[in-house]
N, C-alpha and C positions, 0 to 999 in steps of 0.2 A: 167784849163784843156782844151785840144782841144775838141771842140764840136762834132767832128767826132768820139770821143772815150770817152763816158761818163760812169761813174761807175753805175752799176745796182742799187746800194743803193740809189743814187740820183734820178734816174728815177722812182724807186718804192715807193717813199715817199708818193705820193698822189694816186688818183684814175684814173689818166690819163694813161690808157693802153688799149690794143686791145683784151683782153682776151674774152670778150663777142662775138666779131666778130669771133675769132678763134674757140671758142666752137660751134658757130652756123655753121661754115663751116665744122667742124668735125662731127656734128650731121647730116648735109646734106650728107656727105660722107658715113655715115652709111646707109642712105636710098639708095644711089647709089649702095653700096656694096650688100645690101640685095636684091636688084632688081634682081640679077642674080640667086641665089639659089631659090628664090621664084618664078622665071619664068622658070628656066631650071633644077632645082633640085640640082645644085652645083655651085661652084665658077669658074669653069674652063674657062668660057668665060669672066670673070671679067678683066677689062683692066689692073689694077695694078698687079693682079695675073699673067697675061701673061707677062707683062713687067719685073717683078722680077723673072720670071721662077718658079712661084708657091710658092715663099717665103713669100709674104705678100699681103693682100687684102686692099682695101680702108677702110674696117671695122676695120681690125687689126690696121692700121695706125691711124685711128680716136680714137680708144680706148687708144692707147699709148699717143696721144695728150691730151686726157681727164685726164689721170693719171698724166702726167707730170705737167700740169697746176694745178691740184688739189694739188699735192705735194708742189708746190710753194705757192699757196694761203692759204692752210690749215696751213702751218707753220706760215705764216703771221697772220692768224686768232688767233693762239695760242699766238703769240707775242703780240697781241693787248689785249688779255684777261687775260692770266696767271691764269685762274680759270677753273678748270676741269668741274665744273657744268655748267658754262656759255658756255664753249666750246662744251660740249656734247649736251646741249640743242639746240644750234645753228645748229649742224650737224643733229640732229633728225628732227628739224623743216624744214630743207632743203630737206631731202631725203624722209621721210615717208608720208607726206600728199599727195604728187604726186603719189607715187606708190600705196598707199591705194586706191586712187580714180581710178587709171588706172586698177588695178586688180579687183576692185569691179564692174566697168563698164563692163569689159571683162566677168566676171562671170555671171552677171544678165541681161545684155543687149545683148552684142555680142553673148555670148553662147546661149541664148534663141532664138536669131534670126537665127543662122546658124547651130545649132545642127541638126543632122539627126534623133535624138531620138524624140519620142513624148514628148511634152513640160512637161507633168506631170512626165514622166520617167526621164527626164533630171534633174528636180528639186528634185527628190527623190534619185538620184544617189549620193552616198557618195563622189565620186571623184569630183563632182561639187564643193563641199564645201572644199574639200582638197586643191583645187586650191587657195582658199583664204589664205592658209598658206604662199603663196608667199609674202604676205605683210610683213612677218617677215624678209625677205631676206635670212634666213638660212634654209628654207624648200621650196626651189624653185621648182615649178612644171610648166610644159609647155603645158600640154594637158587638154582640157575639153572634157567631154563625147560627142562623135559624131561630134565635131567641126573641120572643115577643114580636115577631115580624107581622103577625096578624092582629096585634093590639090596636086599640083606637089611636093611641100615640105610639106608632110602630117602631120597633127595633131598639129603642134606647133602653139600656140596662140600668144605668145610673146617671141621670142628668144633673145631679147635684154637685158632682166632683169638680166642675169647671172652675169654681171660685178658689179652690185650694192653691192652685198655682199662683194666682194673684196675691193671695194672702201670704204665701211663703216668700214671694218676691218682696212684699212690704216688710217682712221680717228681716230679710237680707239687707234691704236699704237702711232700715233702722240700725242694724249692726254696724254698717259702714259709716253712717252719720255719727253714731256713738263713738266709733273708733277714732274719728277725726275731730271729736269734741264739738259736733255741730248740732246736737240735740238741745238747742238753745232758742230762746224767743226770737232773737235777731236773725236767725237763719230759718227757723221753722215757719214763721209768719210769711216771708216772701215765697218760700217753697210751696206752702199751702195755696197762696194766692195765684201763683203761676200755674199750679196743677188745676185748680178750680176754674180759672179763666180759660185755660186751654180746653178744659172739658166743656165749658159753656159755649165757647166759640168754635168748638170742634176743630181745633188746630192740630196739625201733625207735629206733636211734641215728642222728639226723640224716637219717632217711629212707633209710639205707643198708640194702641187703639182707643177709640172713644170710651169703650167699656172699661179698659184698664185705667184710664184717667179718672173715670167716675169712682171706681173703687179706691184708687189711691187717694183721691180727694177726701173720701170718708175716713180712711185710715189716718191721713195726715191731720184731719180735723180733730180726731181723738188725741193724736200726739201733741198737737198745738195746745189743746186744753190742759194736757199734762204739764207742758212747759209753762203755762200761765196759771198753774194751780195756786200760786201765792197771791194772785190778783182776783181770781174768779170767786164770786160768792154764791153759795147754794141758798137761794132765796125763793120762797114760794111765789112772790109777786112776779119775779123774772120768769119762773117756770110757767105760771098761768098766762103771761103775755106771750111767751114763746109758743105755748100750746094753742092759744087762740089764733095767732097768726098762722101757725102750721095748718090748722083746720080750715081757716079761711082760704089759704092759698091752694087748697086741694081743688077748688072750683075754678081756678084760672090757669091759663097756659104757663108752663115753666115750673110747675110744682115739683117735678122730678129734680129740678135744679135747686129750688129754694129749700126743699126738704134736707138737702145736704148741709145747708147752713143752720137750719133750725133744730134738726134732730140731735146734734151733739149735746147741746145744753139740756134738752129734755131728758135724754138718756142718762147723763151724768147726775141730774137732779134725782131721778128715780133710783139711781144706784147709791147715792150718798145721803139722801134726805134722812135726818134723824127720826122722822115720824114714820118712815117705812122700814121696818126691821124684818128683813127676810134673809139675813145673812147665813142662817142655818139651813136654808132650803136644800142645799146639795150635800147635807151631812151623810146621806146614804149613797152618794155618788153624783158626779158631774156628768149628766147624761146627754148634754146638748150636742157634743161632737158625734157621739154614737147615733143619736137621732138623725143628725144631718146626713151621715154617710150610709145609713141603712134604710131610711124611709122610702126613697124612690124605688129601689128594686122590690121592696115589699109591696108597695102600692101597685107596681106593674104586675106583680103576681096576682093580686086581687083582681085587677082589671082583666087579666088574661083568663082567670077562672070564671068570673061572673059575666064578662062580656058586655054586650050592648045594653042590657037591662039595668045597668048600674047607675046610681045617682052619686053625685060628689060626696054627699054626707055619709052615704053607706060605705064608700071607699075609706073615708076618714075614720069612721067609727070602728070598722074592722081593722084598719091598719094600726091605729095608735097602740093597742095592747101588745101587738107583735113587735112594733118598733121599740117600745119601752123595754120589752124583754131583751131584745138584741142589744140595745144601748146599755142596759144594766150589765149584761155579760161582757160587753166590750170594755166598759169602764173597769170592772173588777178583775178581769182576767187578761186584758191586753193593755189598756191605756195606763191605769194606775200602777201596775208593776213596772212598766217601762219608765214612767215618770220618776219612780223612786231611784232610777239609775243616774239621775242628774247629779247626785252628790258624789259619784265616783269619777275619778280621772280614768284615762284610757287603760292604764295599767291596772287600776282597781276594777274596771269593768271585766278585764280578762280573768282576774282572780274570782270575781263574783260569779261569772258564768261557769268557770271551772268547778267552783264549790257546789253550784246548783246541779251541775252534771253528776258530780260524785255523789251528792245526796240522793239523786234519783236512781243511780245505778248501784249504790252500795247494797250489798247483801247482808241482811241482818241475821 
């Protein structure tokens, strides 16, 4: 086969891909996007928002990228395990340690430092502890008593966490589909089409919100590409055509919809093109998740401290080093250690934690 046109199946066989780099860029774009509402109160000055005539922000684009990549990789994860317990355990260990840590730090450290309430009143307020319910993903709260209430974008402590519930739901759906042997072309194609058409037509599909359908469509698009990886070619001409159409449609109504169809191939080309070799980008740590869950509160702190005189790019420049520091610590001390537990069964996990406890308490 011509090397200029390789089957995705061949390129996806190993770990040589650029997904870590793409997720890192998407996470940085979320910081860029949030710099505007946290500085000015809304997205009206955001660059992509202006360019697309209010149809899409960098944050919206980044979330689409996250869900497309997840759809592809999570389907592959099921393919490698074919065991619902192993699959769910891996997903839980990837999502929950990070968010539990971030929410706990926000509640007991950030909240205590920035609340306008007397500290005793803050810790006696029931809403302080209700915020901890955010770690479940399904009872997401965004405000802590007296925290950031005078900010330009008032009260919100971490406005990024809302997507995690939708992503975890997609993980669970993938597990169920895999369990019933439905992660196949003949099922995923109609499922994607039904989801996407319901999103376009704003139908009430199984009681799902329009937002949920949009995110699910992106996720299923990634899954669909995985299912068709033996048919899809990674070809520069296809990529160039997709990119040109993508850019042209930014100037017409409906771009938010057409981007869902065009982005998946663009992202998969960038991930697997043999000419783009960034597969060692995350050799020092996969920081994208940490960036995503820590950036918003850090940017709110900056907005709180500097106030009305702030410009979006000042918020961005100050935030990035702190966000990278927190994400680096999150990866090496929270995320990575917990991800190593994927190889243990439940009994093995008990012995692992018991041994760790004994090693910490052993008197030499």
